[in-house]
C-alpha positions in Angstrom: -11.4 7.1 -16.7 -13.8 5.3 -14.3 -15.3 7.1 -11.2 -13.4 6.6 -8.1 -15.0 4.7 -5.6 -14.3 5.2 -1.9 -15.1 4.5 1.3 -14.0 5.6 5.0 -12.8 4.2 7.9 -12.3 6.3 11.1 -12.1 9.4 8.7 -9.6 7.8 6.6 -10.1 7.4 2.9 -9.8 4.1 1.1 -10.4 2.8 -2.5 -12.8 0.2 -2.9 -11.2 -1.9 -5.6 -10.0 -5.1 -6.3 -6.5 -6.3 -7.1 -7.2 -6.5 -11.1 -9.1 -3.2 -10.7 -5.7 -1.3 -9.1 -3.4 -2.8 -11.6 -5.8 -1.5 -14.4 -5.8 1.6 -12.7 -2.1 1.9 -12.7 -2.0 0.7 -15.8 -4.4 3.2 -17.4 -2.5 6.0 -15.5 0.5 5.2 -17.4 -1.2 4.8 -20.9 -2.4 8.6 -20.3 0.7 9.7 -19.2 -0.5 10.4 -15.7 1.6 9.2 -12.9 0.6 8.6 -9.2 1.5 7.1 -5.6 -0.1 4.2 -4.2 -0.2 3.6 -0.1 -1.4 0.4 1.3 -2.7 0.8 4.9 -2.5 -1.9 7.2 -3.7 -1.8 10.8 -0.6 0.1 11.8 -0.6 2.2 9.1 -4.2 3.0 9.5 -3.4 3.6 13.3 -1.0 6.5 12.1 -2.9 8.1 10.0 -5.7 8.3 12.4 -3.7 9.2 15.1 -0.6 11.1 13.9 -1.8 14.6 12.1 1.6 14.7 10.6 1.6 11.3 9.1 -1.7 12.0 7.7 -0.9 15.3 6.0 2.3 13.3 4.4 -0.4 11.0 2.8 -2.7 13.4 1.7 -1.7 13.5 -2.0 -1.7 9.5 -2.6 -3.6 8.5 -5.5 -4.7 5.3 -4.8 -5.2 3.9 -1.0 -5.3 0.2 -0.9 -6.4 -1.8 2.2 -3.7 -4.1 3.1 -5.0 -6.0 6.0 -8.3 -8.1 7.0 -9.4 -6.0 9.9 -9.9 -3.2 7.8 -11.9 -5.7 5.4 -14.1 -6.8 8.3 -14.5 -3.0 9.8 -15.8 -1.9 6.2 -18.4 -4.4 6.8 -19.2 -3.8 10.0 -19.8 -0.4 8.8 -22.0 -1.1 6.1 -19.7 0.3 3.6 -18.0 -2.9 2.6 -14.3 -3.4 0.5 -14.4 -5.8 -2.1 -11.1 -7.4 -0.7 -8.0 -7.0 0.8 -5.3 -5.2 -1.6 -1.8 -6.3 0.0 1.5 -4.5 -1.7 3.2 -8.0 -1.4 0.3 -9.5 -3.7 0.1 -6.2 -5.9 4.0 -6.1 -6.8 3.4 -9.7 -8.4 0.4 -8.7 -10.8 1.6 -5.6 -11.6 5.0 -6.7 -12.8 3.2 -9.1 -14.9 1.2 -6.4 -16.4 4.2 -4.3 -16.7 5.9 -6.9 -18.7 2.9 -7.1 -20.9 2.7 -3.4 -21.4 6.3 -3.1 -22.0 6.8 -0.8 -18.7 10.0 -0.4 -16.6 10.2 -1.0 -13.0 12.7 0.2 -10.6 13.3 -1.4 -6.9 14.5 1.0 -4.2 15.0 0.0 -0.7 14.8 -3.1 1.3 17.3 -5.2 3.2 21.2 -5.1 1.5 21.0 -7.4 -1.9 16.9 -8.1 -1.1 16.2 -5.5 -4.0 18.4 -7.3 -6.7 17.3 -10.7 -5.4 13.4 -9.5 -5.8 14.3 -8.3 -9.1 15.7 -11.5 -10.1 12.7 -13.4 -8.9 10.2 -10.8 -10.8 12.0 -11.4 -14.1 11.8 -15.1 -13.7 8.2 -15.0 -12.9 7.3 -12.3 -15.4 9.5 -13.1 -18.5 10.1 -9.8 -20.3 10.0 -7.6 -17.4 12.4 -4.7 -17.8 14.1 -3.8 -14.5 15.3 -0.3 -14.7 17.6 -0.6 -11.6 17.8 -1.2 -8.4 19.4 0.6 -5.0 19.8 0.0 -1.2 20.3 3.3 0.1 22.8 3.3 3.1 21.5 3.9 6.8 20.7 7.6 7.6 20.5 8.5 3.7 17.3 10.9 4.4 20.0 13.1 6.3 22.6 13.1 3.1 21.3 15.9 0.8 24.1 15.0 -1.6 23.0 11.3 -1.9 19.4 12.2 -2.3 20.5 15.0 -5.0 22.4 12.2 -6.9 19.3 9.7 -6.6 17.2 12.2 -8.2 19.5 12.7 -10.9 19.9 9.0 -11.6 16.0 8.3 -11.7 15.4 11.1 -14.2 18.1 9.6 -16.2 16.7 6.3 -15.9 12.9 7.4 -16.1 11.3 4.1 -14.7 7.7 3.7 -15.4 7.2 2.1 -11.8 9.0 2.6 -8.5 8.7 0.0 -5.6 9.8 1.9 -2.5 10.6 -0.4 0.3 11.6 1.4 3.1 9.0 0.9 5.7 6.1 3.5 6.8 6.4 6.3 6.9 10.1 6.9 5.5 9.4 5.3 2.1 6.3 7.9 2.0 8.6 10.8 2.7 10.9 9.8 0.2 8.4 9.1 -2.4 7.2 12.7 -1.9 10.6 13.8 -2.9 11.1 12.0 -5.7 7.6 12.4 -7.4 8.3 15.8 -8.8 11.5 14.4 -10.8 9.0 11.5 -12.5 6.0 13.0 -13.0 4.5 10.4 -15.2 5.8 7.3 -12.9 3.9 5.6 -10.5 5.5 5.2 -7.1 4.7 2.3 -4.6 5.3 2.3 -0.6 5.9 -1.4 -0.1 7.5 -2.1 3.1 9.0 -5.2 3.5 7.7 -6.8 0.3 11.1 -6.8 -1.7 12.2 -9.6 1.5 9.1 -11.7 0.6 9.6 -11.6 -3.1 13.3 -12.9 -2.8 12.4 -15.5 -0.2 14.5 -13.6 2.4 11.5 -13.7 5.0 8.9 -16.3 4.6 5.2 -15.2 4.1 2.2 -16.8 5.6 0.2 -19.5 4.3 -2.7 -18.3 2.3 -5.1 -19.8 5.0 -3.6 -17.5 7.6 -3.7 -14.5 5.4 -7.6 -15.2 4.7 -8.3 -15.6 8.4 -6.3 -12.1 8.9 -3.2 -14.0 10.9 -0.4 -12.9 9.0 0.8 -10.6 11.6 0.6 -13.5 14.1 3.3 -15.5 11.3 5.2 -12.4 11.2 5.4 -12.0 14.8 6.6 -15.4 15.1 9.6 -14.8 12.9 10.7 -11.3 14.5 9.4 -11.4 17.8 11.7 -8.9 19.3 11.0 -6.3 16.8 7.5 -6.8 16.0 5.8 -7.6 19.7 5.3 -3.9 20.5 3.9 -2.8 17.2 1.5 -5.5 17.0 0.6 -6.5 20.8 0.6 -3.0 22.6 -0.2 -0.9 19.5 -1.9 -3.2 17.1 -4.5 -5.3 19.2 -6.1 -2.4 21.1 -6.3 -0.4 17.8 -8.2 -3.1 16.1 -10.5 -3.4 18.8 -11.0 0.3 18.5 -11.7 0.1 14.8 -14.3 -2.7 15.0 -16.3 -1.5 18.0 -16.2 2.4 16.3 -16.8 0.9 12.9 -20.2 -0.9 14.7 -20.9 2.5 16.6 -20.9 4.5 13.4 -23.0 1.9 11.6 -25.6 1.9 14.7 -25.5 5.8 14.4 -26.3 6.0 11.1 -29.0 3.6 10.8 -30.6 4.4 14.4 -30.5 8.1 13.4 -32.2 8.0 10.2 -29.6 9.4 8.3 -29.5 6.4 6.0 -30.8 2.9 5.4 -28.2 0.2 5.1 -29.1 -0.4 1.7 -28.7 3.3 0.7 -25.1 3.3 2.8 -24.1 0.5 0.4 -25.4 2.4 -2.7 -23.6 5.5 -1.7 -20.4 3.5 -1.2 -20.6 1.8 -4.6 -21.5 5.1 -6.2 -18.0 6.3 -4.8 -19.5 8.5 -2.1 -17.6 8.9 1.1 -19.9 7.9 4.2 
C-alpha cells in the first residue's frame, strides 16, 4: 500500500491526497479486505477537533481525514505544507459510487432528513448505472438513546453486509454512530457525510463551482438557512478561520526563523508523509 502522506493544522492530522487518490485508497482497502473510516473536516469540524478534547478523542480512530474546506487548504499553503486540493464529502460520494459500481461494491445510506437518503439513492443509481444500493434508513429523532433500535440496526447491517456506509447525521453525531457500527462490519468503509444526501437529492441547492473554489460555499449555505447557520458561521467560523490562518503563518515563521527547517525541507517532509 502507498505510504500515507499527512500534514498537521493546529495539531490535527490531515491526509494530503486528491479526490481520485482518496477513492483509490478506499477501493484498495476494500479489495484487500481492510475496512476504514473517513472523516471530512471543514472549518467547523476542525474547530471542534482543536478545542474539544472529547470530540478529538472520538475521531482518533479515523483512517482517512480529508480537508473539506478551502480555509484548510489556504492554511496548509501558508504553513508551508500544502494540501493538494479540497476533498469535499459532497464530491466524494459521486466519485466513490461510480467506483463502487465499477467494482461491484454495495453502498448503504444512513441518515439525512426523512426521504432524503432514498431520494439520494435514486439519483446515485441514475448517475452510476449498476450501483448496488444495499439499503437506506432514516433514524427517528432520539435514536441514539434507543438501545433496542441501535441493536436492531447493527443486526440489519450485519445481515446486509454493505461495503460502503454513508452516514449523514451531522458532526459528531454521525461519528458516534459510526464508532458503534464499525465492529459489526470490520471490512466495510464508513463515511460521515453530513448534509450530503440533501445535496445529492436536490433538497438543498449546492453552491456554484466558482463559489466553492473561492471558499464561499459557506455564504451560499448561510443565505439558504440563516437561522440555523448564522451562529456556526459568523460567531464561531469567521473568528476561528482568522485564528487558523494567523497561527499557520506564525508556525511557518517560527520554523523558518528558528532554523529548524528550510521551507523546501518542510515541503519535502510533507510529501514524505512526515507530520510537521
